[in-house]
VMD Tcl script that draws the C-alpha trace (Angstrom):
set ca {
  {97.77 99.30 167.46}
  {95.91 102.55 168.18}
  {92.21 103.41 168.06}
  {92.71 104.86 164.60}
  {94.00 101.49 163.20}
  {90.46 100.56 162.37}
  {91.15 97.89 159.68}
  {93.85 96.19 161.82}
  {91.55 96.12 164.78}
  {88.69 94.65 162.68}
  {90.94 91.88 161.47}
  {92.20 91.09 164.93}
  {88.64 91.04 166.25}
  {87.67 88.67 163.46}
  {90.47 86.25 164.48}
  {89.95 86.64 168.23}
  {86.11 86.37 168.20}
  {85.44 84.16 165.10}
  {82.26 82.82 166.68}
  {80.62 86.24 167.35}
  {78.25 88.09 165.08}
  {79.73 91.69 165.14}
  {76.23 93.15 164.63}
  {75.20 91.96 168.09}
  {78.16 93.29 170.10}
  {77.50 96.21 172.47}
  {79.94 99.11 172.40}
  {80.91 98.45 176.03}
  {81.92 94.97 175.10}
  {83.59 96.09 171.91}
  {85.67 98.62 173.88}
  {86.86 95.90 176.30}
  {87.68 93.50 173.50}
  {89.70 96.03 171.59}
  {91.61 96.97 174.68}
  {92.40 93.22 175.30}
  {93.82 92.69 171.79}
  {97.49 91.70 171.63}
  {99.51 94.66 170.37}
  {96.86 97.22 171.26}
  {98.42 100.14 173.12}
  {96.42 103.30 173.34}
  {94.59 105.35 175.86}
  {91.20 103.83 176.77}
  {89.71 107.29 176.88}
  {90.65 108.16 173.30}
  {87.80 106.06 171.88}
  {84.38 107.31 171.37}
  {81.09 106.28 169.76}
  {82.32 107.26 166.20}
  {85.48 105.21 166.54}
  {83.57 102.17 167.92}
  {81.02 102.49 165.15}
  {83.82 102.53 162.53}
  {85.41 99.48 164.15}
  {82.21 97.65 164.32}
  {81.45 98.43 160.64}
  {84.90 97.34 159.56}
  {84.49 94.16 161.53}
  {81.14 93.51 159.78}
  {82.75 94.11 156.42}
  {85.58 91.73 157.31}
  {83.28 88.92 158.21}
}
mol new
graphics top color blue
foreach p $ca { graphics top sphere $p radius 0.5 }
foreach p [lrange $ca 0 end-1] q [lrange $ca 1 end] { graphics top cylinder $p $q radius 0.2 }
display resetview
């Protein structure tokens, strides 16, 4: 997965952190959690606030 795979990341986060309310997650934690997902392979510096916002919103929608 890459940072642009927003929907795939949201699904993986839903599975990996089922007990977490995505509206309460800080971007610093979200960044770490995405980087730790199995199959994620992208440059940590390629993410930014807009990408993290999109991931968080997709995660909220997924839940």
